Each structure stands twice: as C-alpha cells, then as structure tokens.
C-alpha positions as CSV (number, residue, x, y, z in Angstrom):
1,M,-70.1,60.5,165.3
2,A,-70.9,60.7,169.0
3,N,-68.9,58.9,171.6
4,L,-71.1,56.1,173.1
5,T,-68.6,54.7,175.6
6,T,-69.7,54.2,179.1
7,K,-68.6,52.4,182.2
8,Y,-70.3,49.5,184.0
9,L,-68.9,47.8,187.0
10,G,-65.6,49.5,186.3
11,L,-65.5,48.0,182.8
12,E,-65.1,50.2,179.8
13,L,-67.9,49.6,177.3
14,R,-68.0,50.8,173.7
15,N,-71.7,51.7,174.1
16,P,-74.5,51.2,176.6
17,V,-76.1,48.1,175.0
18,I,-75.5,44.7,176.8
19,A,-76.9,41.4,175.6
20,G,-78.6,40.0,178.7
21,A,-78.6,36.4,180.0
22,S,-80.6,34.0,178.0
23,N,-80.4,30.6,176.2
24,L,-79.2,32.6,173.1
25,T,-75.8,33.0,174.8
26,L,-75.2,29.3,175.0
27,D,-74.3,29.2,171.3
28,P,-70.8,30.4,170.5
29,D,-72.0,31.5,167.0
30,N,-74.7,33.7,168.7
31,L,-72.0,35.3,170.9
32,R,-70.0,36.2,167.9
33,R,-73.0,37.6,166.2
34,M,-73.8,39.7,169.3
35,E,-70.3,41.1,169.3
36,E,-70.4,41.8,165.6
37,A,-73.8,43.5,165.9
38,G,-72.3,45.9,168.4
39,A,-73.1,44.5,171.8
40,A,-70.8,46.2,174.4
41,A,-70.9,43.2,176.7
42,I,-72.7,39.9,177.1
43,V,-74.2,38.2,180.2
44,F,-73.9,34.5,179.9
45,K,-76.9,32.3,180.7
46,S,-77.5,31.8,184.4
47,L,-76.3,28.9,186.5
48,F,-79.2,27.7,188.6
49,E,-78.7,26.0,192.0
50,E,-82.2,24.4,191.7
51,Q,-81.0,22.6,188.6
52,I,-77.9,21.4,190.5
53,Q,-80.0,20.2,193.4
54,L,-82.4,18.4,191.0
55,E,-79.6,16.6,189.3
56,N,-78.1,15.6,192.6
57,L,-81.4,14.2,193.8
58,E,-82.0,12.2,190.6
59,H,-78.5,10.8,190.7
60,Y,-78.8,9.9,194.4
61,E,-82.0,8.0,193.7
62,R,-80.4,6.1,190.9
63,L,-77.5,5.2,193.2
64,K,-79.9,3.9,195.9
65,E,-82.2,2.0,193.5
66,Y,-80.1,-1.2,193.6
67,E,-78.2,-0.7,196.8
68,E,-77.5,-3.7,199.0
69,R,-79.1,-6.3,196.7
70,N,-77.1,-9.0,198.5
71,A,-74.8,-9.4,201.4
72,E,-71.7,-9.1,199.3
73,M,-72.8,-6.2,197.1
74,I,-73.0,-3.0,199.2
75,T,-73.6,-0.8,196.3
76,L,-73.6,-0.9,192.5
77,Y,-72.1,2.5,192.1
78,P,-69.4,4.6,193.8
79,D,-70.6,7.7,195.7
80,S,-70.8,10.8,193.5
81,K,-69.0,13.8,194.9
82,G,-68.2,17.2,193.4
83,E,-69.7,19.0,190.5
84,T,-72.8,17.7,188.7
85,S,-72.7,17.2,184.9
86,Y,-75.0,20.2,184.6
87,S,-72.6,22.5,186.4
88,K,-69.5,21.0,184.7
89,E,-71.1,21.6,181.3
90,H,-72.1,25.2,182.2
91,L,-68.6,26.0,183.4
92,Y,-67.1,24.4,180.3
93,R,-69.4,26.4,178.0
94,L,-68.6,29.6,179.9
95,R,-64.8,29.0,179.4
96,K,-65.4,28.5,175.7
97,A,-67.6,31.6,175.6
98,R,-64.8,33.6,177.1
99,E,-62.6,32.5,174.3
100,S,-65.2,33.3,171.6
101,V,-65.5,37.0,172.1
102,K,-63.3,40.0,173.0
103,I,-65.9,42.1,174.7
104,P,-66.5,41.8,178.4
105,L,-68.3,38.6,179.4
106,I,-70.4,38.5,182.6
107,A,-71.4,35.3,184.4
108,S,-74.8,35.0,186.0
109,L,-75.8,33.0,189.1
110,N,-79.1,32.0,190.6
111,A,-78.6,30.3,194.0
112,V,-80.5,29.7,197.2
113,N,-78.1,28.8,200.0
114,Q,-75.3,31.1,201.0
115,D,-72.6,28.4,200.7
116,T,-73.7,27.7,197.1
117,W,-73.6,31.4,196.3
118,V,-70.0,31.6,197.4
119,E,-68.9,28.2,196.0
120,Y,-70.2,28.8,192.5
121,A,-69.2,32.5,192.5
122,V,-65.6,31.3,192.9
123,K,-66.0,28.6,190.2
124,L,-67.5,31.1,187.8
125,E,-64.7,33.6,188.4
126,E,-62.2,30.9,187.6
127,T,-63.5,30.7,184.1
128,G,-62.0,34.1,183.3
129,V,-65.2,36.2,183.1
130,D,-64.9,39.9,183.7
131,A,-67.7,40.3,186.2
132,L,-70.4,38.4,188.1
133,E,-74.2,39.0,188.2
134,L,-76.1,37.6,191.2
135,N,-79.9,37.2,190.8
136,F,-81.5,38.1,194.2
137,Y,-85.2,37.3,194.7
138,T,-87.5,35.4,197.0
139,V,-91.0,34.0,196.7
140,P,-93.1,34.9,199.8
141,E,-94.7,31.5,200.2
142,K,-95.6,32.0,203.9
143,P,-96.8,35.0,205.9
144,G,-94.2,34.2,208.5
145,H,-91.3,35.3,206.2
146,D,-90.0,38.5,207.6
147,C,-89.0,41.1,204.9
148,E,-86.2,42.6,207.0
149,E,-84.7,39.1,207.6
150,I,-84.8,38.4,203.8
151,E,-83.0,41.6,203.0
152,R,-80.4,41.1,205.8
153,N,-79.7,37.6,204.4
154,Q,-79.2,39.0,200.9
155,I,-76.8,41.6,202.2
156,K,-75.0,38.9,204.1
157,T,-74.7,36.8,201.0
158,M,-73.3,39.8,199.1
159,K,-70.6,40.3,201.7
160,A,-69.7,36.7,201.6
161,V,-69.4,36.6,197.8
162,K,-67.5,39.8,197.6
163,A,-65.0,38.4,200.2
164,A,-64.5,35.3,198.0
165,V,-64.0,36.9,194.6
166,K,-61.9,39.7,193.1
167,I,-64.0,40.5,190.0
168,P,-66.8,43.1,190.3
169,V,-70.2,41.9,191.3
170,A,-73.6,43.2,190.2
171,I,-76.9,42.4,191.8
172,K,-80.0,41.8,189.6
173,L,-83.0,42.6,191.7
174,S,-86.7,42.0,191.4
175,P,-89.0,45.0,191.9
176,F,-90.9,43.4,194.8
177,Y,-89.3,45.1,197.7
178,S,-91.0,47.7,200.0
179,N,-88.0,50.0,199.5
180,P,-85.6,49.0,196.8
181,V,-83.6,52.2,197.2
182,K,-82.8,51.3,200.8
183,L,-81.9,47.7,199.9
184,I,-79.6,49.0,197.1
185,S,-77.9,51.2,199.6
186,G,-77.2,48.3,201.9
187,L,-76.0,46.1,199.1
188,E,-73.7,48.8,197.8
189,K,-72.1,49.1,201.3
190,A,-71.7,45.3,201.3
191,G,-69.6,45.5,198.1
192,A,-72.0,45.5,195.1
193,S,-70.5,47.4,192.2
194,G,-73.7,47.7,190.2
195,F,-77.4,46.9,190.0
196,V,-79.6,45.6,187.2
197,L,-83.2,46.9,187.4
198,F,-85.1,44.6,187.2
199,N,-85.2,40.8,186.9
200,R,-88.1,39.6,184.8
201,L,-89.3,36.7,186.9
202,F,-91.3,33.7,185.6
203,Q,-95.0,34.0,186.4
204,P,-97.3,30.9,186.1
205,D,-100.5,30.7,184.0
206,I,-103.4,28.3,183.9
207,D,-105.1,26.6,181.0
208,I,-108.8,26.6,182.0
209,N,-109.8,24.0,179.4
210,K,-107.2,21.4,180.6
211,E,-107.2,22.7,184.1
212,I,-103.4,22.5,184.3
213,H,-100.6,25.0,184.8
214,V,-98.8,26.1,181.7
215,F,-95.5,27.8,181.1
216,P,-95.8,30.7,178.7
217,D,-92.9,32.6,177.3
218,N,-91.8,35.5,179.4
219,L,-90.8,38.1,176.8
220,S,-91.2,41.8,177.8
221,S,-93.0,44.5,176.0
222,H,-92.1,48.2,175.5
223,S,-94.3,49.4,178.4
224,D,-92.3,47.2,180.8
225,S,-89.5,49.7,180.6
226,R,-91.3,52.3,182.7
227,L,-90.7,50.7,186.1
228,P,-86.9,50.5,185.7
229,L,-86.9,54.0,184.2
230,R,-88.5,55.3,187.4
231,F,-85.9,53.7,189.7
232,A,-83.0,54.7,187.4
233,G,-84.1,58.3,187.9
234,L,-84.5,57.9,191.6
235,L,-81.1,56.3,192.0
236,Y,-79.1,58.8,190.0
237,G,-76.9,60.9,192.2
238,Y,-77.7,58.7,195.3
239,T,-75.4,55.8,194.5
240,R,-71.9,55.4,193.2
241,A,-72.6,52.0,191.9
242,S,-73.4,51.4,188.2
243,V,-77.1,51.2,187.2
244,C,-78.2,49.0,184.4
245,T,-81.8,48.8,183.3
246,S,-83.6,45.8,181.9
247,S,-87.1,44.9,180.5
248,G,-88.8,46.5,177.6
249,I,-85.6,47.7,175.8
250,M,-86.6,47.5,172.1
251,S,-85.0,50.4,170.4
252,G,-82.4,53.2,170.6
253,S,-85.1,55.5,171.9
254,D,-85.6,53.2,174.9
255,V,-81.9,53.3,175.6
256,V,-81.8,57.1,175.4
257,K,-84.7,57.4,177.8
258,M,-82.9,55.3,180.4
259,I,-79.7,57.4,180.1
260,L,-81.7,60.6,180.4
261,A,-83.2,59.1,183.6
262,G,-79.7,58.2,184.9
263,A,-78.8,54.7,183.8
264,D,-75.3,53.8,182.7
265,C,-76.4,51.1,180.3
266,V,-79.2,48.6,179.5
267,Q,-79.6,44.9,178.9
268,V,-81.6,43.6,175.9
269,V,-83.0,40.1,175.7
270,S,-86.6,40.0,174.4
271,A,-85.7,42.3,171.4
272,L,-83.1,39.7,170.3
273,Y,-85.8,36.9,170.3
274,M,-88.3,39.1,168.5
275,H,-86.1,40.8,166.0
276,K,-83.0,38.7,165.7
277,I,-79.6,39.4,167.3
278,E,-78.7,41.9,164.6
279,V,-81.3,44.3,166.0
280,I,-78.4,45.5,168.3
281,S,-76.8,47.3,165.4
282,N,-80.1,49.2,164.8
283,I,-80.3,50.1,168.5
284,V,-76.8,51.5,168.5
285,R,-77.3,53.4,165.3
286,E,-80.5,55.0,166.6
287,I,-78.6,56.2,169.7
288,N,-75.9,57.7,167.6
289,E,-78.4,59.5,165.3
290,W,-80.3,60.9,168.3
291,M,-77.1,62.2,169.9
292,D,-75.8,63.7,166.7
293,G,-79.1,65.4,166.0
294,R,-78.9,67.1,169.4
295,G,-75.2,67.8,169.5
296,Y,-74.3,65.5,172.3
297,G,-70.7,64.5,172.2
298,S,-71.0,61.7,174.8
299,T,-73.5,59.8,176.8
300,G,-72.2,61.6,179.9
301,D,-73.5,64.9,178.4
302,F,-77.1,63.9,179.0
303,R,-77.0,61.1,181.6
304,G,-79.3,61.9,184.5
305,K,-80.6,65.1,182.8
306,L,-84.1,64.0,183.7
307,S,-83.4,62.3,187.0
308,V,-85.2,63.2,190.1
309,I,-82.4,65.5,191.3
310,K,-82.1,67.3,188.0
311,A,-85.6,67.4,186.6
312,E,-87.6,70.6,186.9
313,T,-90.5,68.7,188.4
314,K,-90.3,65.7,190.7
315,V,-93.8,64.5,190.0
316,P,-92.9,61.8,187.5
317,Y,-90.8,60.0,190.1
318,R,-92.7,60.8,193.3
319,R,-96.3,60.3,192.1
320,A,-97.5,56.7,191.7
321,Q,-101.3,57.2,191.5
322,Y,-103.0,58.6,188.4
323,F,-103.9,62.2,188.1
324,D,-107.4,63.0,186.9
325,F,-106.1,65.2,184.0
326,Q,-104.0,62.3,182.8
327,M,-107.0,60.0,182.6
328,S,-109.2,61.5,180.0
329,T,-111.7,58.7,179.4
330,S,-112.8,59.9,176.0
331,A,-109.2,60.3,174.8
332,I,-108.3,56.8,175.9
333,M,-111.4,55.3,174.3
334,R,-110.7,57.1,171.0
335,K,-107.1,55.8,171.1
336,Y,-108.3,52.3,171.3
337,K,-111.3,52.9,169.0
338,S,-113.9,52.1,171.7
339,I,-115.8,55.2,170.6
340,R,-115.6,57.4,167.5
C-alpha cells in the first residue's frame, strides 16, 4: 500500500484529505466520523466578526431600550463587556472539538478589523488548536477602493497575527485578485505558512417572481476544481509555503490531479454534504489504488509532476483564452445532444 502522508503547515498528515470548515464540524459526532472515515485533519467552522458585531449591536439596543426611565433608575442592566455569547459558545465548542479527535484541528477566522483579527486569533490559539486559517477577502463596493491598499492591509494583518500567535497560520484567499501569485509572495514573507485556494464566497440570487433576494446553497461542482488546479500548478516551486486546494474536490481522482499540479493537500466540504461524511474513505481508497496502479510509493513521487515548471508544455497554465481547436462546435453540441 502506498504512503499517503504529506505535510501541511508543518503538520504531519496521514493523507492529503482535510475536512474543510462547515456547519458539519460543529457536531462532535461528525468530527469523530470524519476522523474514522480517514480525514487527515479538520478545519472547524469559522468564527465570524460580523456575527459578533451583530450580537453586540442587538444587546446594546436592548440595554438602551429602558434606560433612564426615571431619575433614580439610570439603567436597568449593567454594561456588557468582553466576549459575546456567540464567541463564547464558539470557543467552548472548539475546545470540546479538540478533545473529540486526535488528528490535527485547525481553527478558522473571518474578521474585518485588524484588532479583531489579532484578538480572536489569540483566543482561538488558546483553545489548543494546531493551526489557524484566516479568510481574507473584500467586496469592492466603491470604485475608490484601491487594490494595492487592500493588499497592503491584508499583509499588515498577517504580520500582526503572526506576531501574536505561535501556531502556524494559513491564508484562505478568494480568486478575485489581479495577481494572486504576487499577493501570496507578500503574505508568505509576512509569515503565512500556507495557502488555501480558494474560498468559495457567498453569491446572492434573486427570485424574479417575488422580487426578493434569496440565499441559495453554495455547494461546489466538479468543474470548480479547475481554477485552484491552475494556481497550484503555478505556485509549485515558487513558494515554500504549503498549498491546499479547495472547491470541486469530489473524488480521489480530483485529489490526484491537485497533487500532480503541485498541491500538498485538499479540503473537501461539498462532497460531505452530497455523499455523506463517509465519502472520505472512498476518496482515500481511490488515491491509494491510483498510486499502487502506477507504482508510486509516496505522494512526493508525483507531486508537481505536471506543474508549470515541470510540465513539457506551459500552455495549460499560461493560456486563459480558448483555442479554436479546443472549441469544436459540432463536438460540443453532440456531447450535449443538441445535434445528432
């Protein structure tokens, strides 16, 4: 049997398959099922600063509702300081999660303000997790937002967090940067130990009958794996940081492709929702069978074999527009039965 071990953020993993952050990880029974199915590590559900801010606002409004009802009653309630119930519960669950499994557990943080990034990075580290994943993204609401300033601020945040914690820190990026490779270089210099490619961000939808916004599920499909595959191949050999790909990982074949491109490991989420947590065991088995069938003793034997620096042709990584010969109209229409 092949040796599937790999390293991610300096952590020794028994295979390249990580269960990514989702609501599934809130249940201790699910965590144990993930471990038993073969997950090499688990990313716990993200802690969101927006949720903390919302809870603080709601609590503040409740405190002020009956304030100064008479001259003797200055306030009905004492001021609330410190952690919100949401953050307390999250940290409590994270501690219990750390006790539930033996494999590496990674905390995830979505914040906005730099002080919050640092404050909660420290709190998450104190739960005993093995590493921390920061989710960096920004929504370009106004044309005045300068892209370079956004990236400088994210690098600044990375430096501040790294100075405050001792555990390794990974950055989960969105694909919406002009030059992700350059940003990754800057974040690596700032102390990032690894990168997750890419964050699958919520996208809104509209119900045209009710004329309202709706909130559809955000599960990925197999084809979503192509973008992270491209950047895994571009980054191999150009960064010492770990590279973990996410989105569209449904089978062992998908994992093999990512390693061939240059990734160290992958994160799976949508597959767990679609095919149950136990699909992890199938994914791991398929990787083993592929490696045994080709005589590979370890994942290191073929990692990066088809990266941009090792592949015979650079076209798959450097070409973004379609070639005419790739776009046979009749072949495509036959495939989708538009013509016979």
